[in-house]
C-alpha positions as CSV (number, residue, x, y, z in Angstrom):
1,X,-139.8,-52.7,-25.6
2,X,-141.0,-50.0,-28.0
3,X,-143.5,-48.9,-25.4
4,X,-140.6,-47.4,-23.4
5,X,-139.8,-44.0,-24.9
6,X,-136.7,-41.9,-24.1
7,X,-136.4,-38.2,-24.7
8,X,-132.9,-36.9,-25.2
9,X,-132.4,-33.1,-25.0
10,X,-129.3,-31.9,-27.0
11,X,-127.7,-28.5,-26.7
12,X,-124.9,-28.7,-29.2
13,X,-123.6,-30.9,-32.0
14,X,-120.7,-32.3,-30.0
15,X,-122.8,-33.4,-27.0
16,X,-125.0,-36.2,-28.6
17,X,-126.6,-39.1,-26.7
18,X,-123.5,-41.2,-27.6
19,X,-123.1,-44.4,-25.7
20,X,-126.3,-43.8,-23.6
21,X,-128.4,-43.3,-26.7
22,X,-126.7,-46.4,-28.3
23,X,-127.8,-48.5,-25.3
24,X,-131.4,-47.2,-25.4
25,X,-131.6,-48.2,-29.0
26,X,-130.1,-51.6,-28.3
27,X,-132.8,-52.3,-25.7
28,X,-135.4,-51.5,-28.2
29,X,-136.6,-48.3,-26.6
30,X,-138.2,-45.6,-28.7
31,X,-135.7,-42.7,-28.9
32,X,-136.5,-39.1,-29.7
33,X,-133.7,-36.4,-29.8
34,X,-134.7,-32.8,-29.7
35,X,-132.6,-29.6,-29.7
36,X,-133.3,-27.3,-26.8
37,X,-132.4,-24.2,-28.8
38,X,-135.1,-25.0,-31.4
39,X,-137.7,-23.9,-28.8
40,X,-140.1,-26.7,-29.6
41,X,-139.8,-29.1,-26.6
42,X,-142.4,-31.9,-26.3
43,X,-144.4,-32.8,-23.2
44,X,-142.2,-35.0,-21.0
45,X,-145.2,-36.9,-19.8
46,X,-145.4,-38.5,-23.2
47,X,-142.1,-40.3,-22.4
48,X,-140.8,-42.9,-20.0
49,X,-137.7,-41.1,-19.2
50,X,-135.9,-37.8,-20.0
51,X,-132.1,-37.3,-20.6
52,X,-130.9,-33.7,-20.7
53,X,-127.4,-33.7,-22.1
54,X,-124.2,-31.6,-21.9
55,X,-123.5,-28.1,-23.0
56,X,-120.8,-25.4,-22.9
57,X,-123.4,-23.0,-21.6
58,X,-123.7,-22.2,-17.9
59,X,-126.8,-23.7,-16.2
60,X,-127.1,-20.6,-14.1
61,X,-127.2,-18.2,-17.1
62,X,-130.9,-17.3,-17.1
63,X,-130.3,-15.0,-20.2
64,X,-130.1,-18.2,-22.4
65,X,-133.1,-18.1,-24.7
66,X,-134.0,-21.8,-24.2
67,X,-133.3,-22.2,-20.5
68,X,-136.7,-21.3,-19.2
69,X,-138.5,-23.7,-21.4
70,X,-136.1,-26.6,-20.6
71,X,-136.4,-25.8,-16.9
72,X,-140.2,-26.0,-17.2
73,X,-139.9,-29.3,-19.0
74,X,-137.8,-30.8,-16.3
75,X,-140.0,-29.4,-13.6
76,X,-143.0,-31.0,-15.3
77,X,-141.2,-34.3,-15.5
78,X,-140.2,-34.2,-11.9
79,X,-143.8,-33.3,-10.8
80,X,-145.2,-36.1,-13.0
81,X,-142.7,-38.7,-11.7
82,X,-141.1,-39.2,-15.1
83,X,-137.5,-40.3,-14.4
84,X,-134.7,-37.8,-15.4
85,X,-131.1,-38.8,-16.0
86,X,-129.2,-35.6,-16.1
87,X,-125.7,-35.6,-17.6
88,X,-123.2,-32.8,-16.8
89,X,-125.1,-29.6,-17.8
90,X,-128.3,-31.7,-17.7
91,X,-127.5,-32.7,-14.2
92,X,-126.9,-29.1,-13.2
93,X,-130.3,-28.2,-14.7
94,X,-131.9,-31.0,-12.8
95,X,-130.2,-29.9,-9.6
96,X,-131.6,-26.3,-10.1
97,X,-135.1,-27.6,-10.7
98,X,-134.9,-29.6,-7.4
99,X,-133.6,-26.6,-5.5
100,X,-129.9,-26.9,-5.8
101,X,-127.4,-24.4,-7.0
102,X,-124.8,-24.2,-9.8
103,X,-121.7,-22.0,-9.9
104,X,-118.2,-22.0,-11.3
105,X,-115.9,-24.5,-9.6
106,X,-113.7,-22.7,-7.0
107,X,-110.7,-24.8,-8.0
108,X,-111.2,-24.2,-11.7
109,X,-112.1,-26.5,-14.5
110,X,-111.9,-30.3,-13.9
111,X,-111.0,-32.3,-17.0
112,X,-109.7,-35.8,-17.5
113,X,-110.3,-39.5,-16.9
114,X,-110.7,-40.2,-13.2
115,X,-112.2,-42.4,-10.6
116,X,-114.9,-41.0,-8.4
117,X,-115.6,-41.7,-4.8
118,X,-119.0,-43.4,-4.9
119,X,-121.1,-44.5,-1.9
120,X,-123.5,-46.5,-4.2
121,X,-121.4,-48.4,-6.7
122,X,-124.4,-50.6,-7.5
123,X,-125.8,-47.5,-9.2
124,X,-122.8,-45.4,-10.1
125,X,-119.6,-47.3,-10.5
126,X,-116.2,-45.7,-9.6
127,X,-115.2,-45.4,-13.2
128,X,-112.9,-44.2,-14.5
129,X,-115.2,-41.6,-16.1
130,X,-114.5,-38.7,-18.4
131,X,-115.0,-35.5,-16.4
132,X,-115.2,-32.2,-18.3
133,X,-116.8,-29.2,-16.6
134,X,-116.1,-25.7,-15.5
135,X,-119.1,-25.4,-13.1
136,X,-120.2,-27.4,-10.1
137,X,-123.6,-28.1,-8.5
138,X,-124.8,-28.5,-4.9
139,X,-126.9,-31.5,-3.8
140,X,-130.5,-30.4,-3.9
141,X,-132.7,-30.5,-0.8
142,X,-134.1,-34.0,-0.3
143,X,-131.6,-35.6,-2.6
144,X,-128.7,-37.9,-1.7
145,X,-125.2,-37.2,-2.8
146,X,-123.7,-40.5,-4.0
147,X,-120.4,-39.6,-5.7
148,X,-117.6,-37.0,-5.4
149,X,-114.2,-36.0,-6.6
150,X,-111.9,-33.6,-4.9
151,X,-113.5,-30.8,-6.9
152,X,-117.0,-31.5,-5.7
153,X,-120.2,-33.4,-6.3
154,X,-120.3,-35.9,-9.2
155,X,-123.6,-37.6,-8.7
156,X,-126.9,-37.4,-6.8
157,X,-130.2,-39.2,-6.7
158,X,-133.6,-37.9,-5.9
159,X,-136.6,-40.3,-6.1
160,X,-136.4,-41.8,-9.6
161,X,-134.0,-39.1,-10.8
162,X,-130.2,-39.3,-11.2
163,X,-127.8,-36.5,-12.0
164,X,-124.2,-37.2,-13.0
165,X,-121.6,-34.5,-13.5
166,X,-119.3,-36.8,-15.5
167,X,-119.8,-37.9,-19.1
168,X,-120.9,-41.5,-19.5
169,X,-122.2,-40.8,-23.0
170,X,-119.0,-39.2,-24.4
171,X,-117.7,-40.6,-27.7
172,X,-114.0,-40.0,-28.7
173,X,-115.2,-37.6,-31.4
174,X,-117.0,-35.5,-28.8
175,X,-113.9,-35.4,-26.6
176,X,-111.8,-34.4,-29.6
177,X,-114.2,-31.5,-30.3
178,X,-114.2,-30.4,-26.7
179,X,-110.3,-30.4,-26.7
180,X,-110.3,-28.1,-29.7
181,X,-112.8,-25.7,-28.0
182,X,-110.9,-25.7,-24.7
183,X,-107.4,-25.8,-26.1
184,X,-106.3,-22.8,-24.0
185,X,-107.9,-24.3,-20.9
186,X,-106.1,-27.6,-21.3
187,X,-102.8,-25.8,-21.7
188,X,-103.5,-23.8,-18.5
189,X,-104.2,-27.0,-16.6
190,X,-101.1,-28.7,-17.9
191,X,-103.1,-31.3,-19.8
192,X,-101.6,-32.7,-23.1
193,X,-104.5,-32.8,-25.6
194,X,-102.8,-35.6,-27.6
195,X,-102.4,-37.7,-24.5
196,X,-106.0,-37.1,-23.4
197,X,-107.2,-38.2,-26.9
198,X,-105.0,-41.3,-26.8
199,X,-106.4,-42.2,-23.4
200,X,-110.0,-41.6,-24.5
201,X,-109.5,-44.1,-27.4
202,X,-107.7,-46.6,-25.2
203,X,-110.6,-46.6,-22.8
204,X,-113.3,-46.5,-25.5
205,X,-114.4,-50.1,-25.1
206,X,-114.5,-50.0,-21.3
207,X,-116.2,-46.6,-21.4
208,X,-119.0,-48.0,-23.6
209,X,-119.5,-50.9,-21.2
210,X,-119.7,-48.6,-18.2
211,X,-122.1,-46.3,-19.9
212,X,-124.4,-49.1,-20.8
213,X,-124.2,-50.5,-17.3
214,X,-125.1,-47.1,-15.8
215,X,-128.1,-46.7,-18.1
216,X,-129.2,-50.3,-17.3
217,X,-128.9,-49.6,-13.5
218,X,-130.8,-46.3,-13.8
219,X,-133.6,-48.0,-15.7
220,X,-133.8,-50.8,-13.2
221,X,-133.9,-48.5,-10.3
222,X,-136.2,-45.8,-11.8
223,X,-138.9,-47.9,-13.4
224,X,-138.1,-51.5,-12.8
225,X,-136.7,-52.5,-16.2
226,X,-133.6,-54.6,-15.8
227,X,-132.1,-56.2,-19.0
228,X,-129.5,-58.1,-17.1
229,X,-129.2,-59.4,-13.5
230,X,-127.7,-56.8,-11.2
231,X,-125.3,-59.5,-9.9
232,X,-123.6,-59.6,-13.3
233,X,-122.7,-55.9,-13.2
234,X,-119.0,-55.5,-12.3
235,X,-117.9,-52.6,-10.1
236,X,-114.2,-53.0,-10.6
237,X,-112.2,-50.2,-12.1
238,X,-109.2,-49.5,-14.2
239,X,-106.4,-47.7,-12.5
240,X,-106.1,-44.1,-13.7
241,X,-104.3,-41.0,-12.4
242,X,-106.5,-38.2,-11.0
243,X,-107.6,-35.4,-13.3
244,X,-105.7,-32.1,-12.8
245,X,-107.5,-29.0,-11.7
246,X,-106.4,-25.5,-11.9
């Protein structure tokens, strides 16, 4: 399947394609990873799908040097019908391109492994998923909100595009790095960093499976590529306590 090409847009070292990139490679897709900050973004029309990844930056901060170019890339992809799978910050950028808004969460940062309320488990399973964000997004005009937590929107779909606020791609090493960067935030939320790291490692195998399934479902829905039968995709979940919010 080398004729299917995936463009991953990275924003920082600890937000790599992770499990999602792993699955794309397993399927034999051509994978290209670019750094948004480098200022040399390719034409999205040369790819089968685009995956903008996470960032500690704010998607509403228009002073960011790279944001205008990435916004233009995603707008071109949307206009050309190239499917976009936005993850966390990437989902927020996609929401903005489609007319939605992004702002700090009124309830404060939402961090932890939690289940989401999903109206379309055949596309986005209930989890548990690793959620780690300080900002939230609104559902863009014409889009369908398909998943929420108590803090707000967790997923929306719009045509062939999907935005997920949670982190299906996150590797344990990424979560460890985020915990170091947000040590004070975790303390303020009453979250034990060691317990969170232990839970991330305990769920690693299941998290990989769920990430692969989500990517498969997105590909099947967005451009008709289904590596496995949809009936074989489980939607059961592992019990987990809710994430704590400030």
